[in-house]
N, C-alpha and C positions, 0 to 999 in steps of 0.2 A: 455334482458341481451345480451350484445354484445359478439360475438364469437371471439378468436384468430384469426389471419389472417392465411390462408390456409398453412398448413404444420408445424405450430407451434406446435400443439398437437403431431403430431407424432415424433417431436423431442426430447420428454421427454426421459431421459435417467435413468438408474437405478444409484443406489448410491447416492451421494450428489449434483445431479441435478433432479430437478423436477420444476413443475409449482407451484407457490405459489400466494396468493392473492395480488394484488398490493396495496390494501388499508393496508396490513400488514408491508410494507416495510417503514421503517423509513429512512429519510433524513436529518435528525436535528441532527445529532451526531457529527458534526464537521469533517466528513469524505468526503466532498465535498470541493476541493480546486480551483474550478474555480472561477475566478473573476465574470464571468456573463454567463449565460447560452446562448449558441449561438442558437438563435430561427431558424436561417437558417438550421443548422445541424439537428435540432429537426424535422422540415419541411421534409428534404431530409429523414431522417430514417422513417418518418411516410409514406411518399410515397412508400419507398422499402417495407415496412411492408405490405401496403395495397396491394401490387402487388405480396405478398407472399414470399419475400425474408425471409429466416430464419437467424436470427442474434445469435451471441455467447451468451450464459447467461449472465444474469448480476450477480456480485457477491455480496454475503450478508453473514454476520454473525450473527448466531442466540445465543443469550445469555441466552436462557431458557426462554425468554419472548418476545423479540423483534428481528425482521430481520433489521441488521444495513447495508445499502448498502454502498458499497466501490468503486464499480466499475459499470458504466453503467448508470449514471444520464441522459444523453441524450436519450437512448434507452428507460428509464423507462418514460421519459418525453412523448416521441413519442408514446408510448403504451397508456399512459393516454389520450393522444389527440385524438387517435382512439376509445376511449371508452372502452379498453380491460379492463377486470376483472381480468386475471392472466398474469404472465410472467415466462418465464424460467428463473430459478436461480441457481447458483452454490453455495451451501450452506456450509459454515464453521461453525464449533463449536468454540466460544470464547467470551470474554468480548467486551465491548464498546472499551477499551483500545487497544486490539488486532485488532479489526476493523480499529480504527484509524491509527495504525501503518500499516497495510496492505494498507489503502488508500494512504499512501505517495508514493507507488509505482505505483498507478494506472495512466494510460494515458502516461507512460514513454516510451513506444513503440508501441502503437496504438491509434486509434481515433484521436481526434483534438490534435495537438501538444501542450504542455504547452508553454506559454508565459514566458518570463523572470522573470516577476513579480510573477507569479504562482510557478515557479521552486523555487523561492527565499523563498516563503513564506513556501512551503512545506520543505524545507531545515531547515528553524526556527523551525517549529514545530517538526519535527523529531529530531532534535539536542536537544529538550527539554523533547522528550519522554524516559521514563525509559529504554527502549530496546536500547537505542543509547549509553548510559552509557558504555556498556560492550563490544562495537563494535569497531573494528579498522577502521581508515580512510577508508580504502580499502573495509572492509565489508559494511560499511555504504554506500559507494558510488555504490556498486553493487546492494544493495536493492533499492536505490533511482534512479539507473541508471544516476547518474551524474559523472563528472570528480572527481578524487580522490583529485586533486590539489584544487579543489572548496571546498571540505569537509574540507580539512586541513586549508584552509584560513578562512572558518567561524567558525571552531572550535576554532581557535586562538582568534577570536573576542568574542566568547561566551564562552571561557575557564572558569573553576572554578577558584575560589580565589586562590592565591599563597599559597603553602604549603599545599593544600588539596590533600590528596593520593585518588587514585582510580585505575581502572584497566580497561583494554579493552580484550576482546577476538581476538586472532589472528591467522589466518590460514596459513600456508606456508607448501606447498609439502605435503599435505595431513593430516597435523598434526594440531590440535587446541589446543592452549595453553594460559595461563594467563599471560597477561604484565602489570606491574605495570606503572602506567604513570607518577609517580614522578618523574622517572629516565630519561624519554625520552628527549633526547637533551644534556644529560650530559654525559661526559666521564668517563670511568670506568679504573681504575688502570690496567695495564697489567698482565694477568694471574689471574683475579679474575671473569671473565666471568662465569655466573653459568646458568645451563639450568633451563627452568621453568618446573615445574611438569605439566605433561600432565593431562588434565581434559577431561572428556567425555561431549559431548554436545548432549543434548536430544532433538529431533525434537518435 
């Protein structure tokens, strides 16, 4: 049985970070948005792991039966290539749908930079995810780490049929409220602007 590279075992933390069996990690839940795995990057990571470099934990979501990987596909492939049996993981509890939503934000600020095609694919998937329906363009842009103007443009292309009423959650000046989207872009008679009722957002 192959051992983890030097130093990895000592990096196990309390709480939601611990070593888990690599064989238990699922990578087939539509949470990988790379067009192709970079074998060069996998080889580089494997070399560093062999030299004892400690990598950040991969991120997985536990749904009660499976660990769904959302961030760390190249690290996992490198560990597998070295014959490792376990890998350090940051574990979150949630459904596969929650894992998919989390995966849209992966690699936005670290790892190999997303290509334009990969970013566009992530955006399409995110806009069709139930979580996106209630978020403003700005909130969605923050999650995906993409320009708000890009979100706005794509939302127009993939907007719901005319007349369909929906809402989004908008945060301004520390207050989160519900905004009815069928009025966006329409003028309001003077003196008839009404404040939206504040709602509580539960994490």
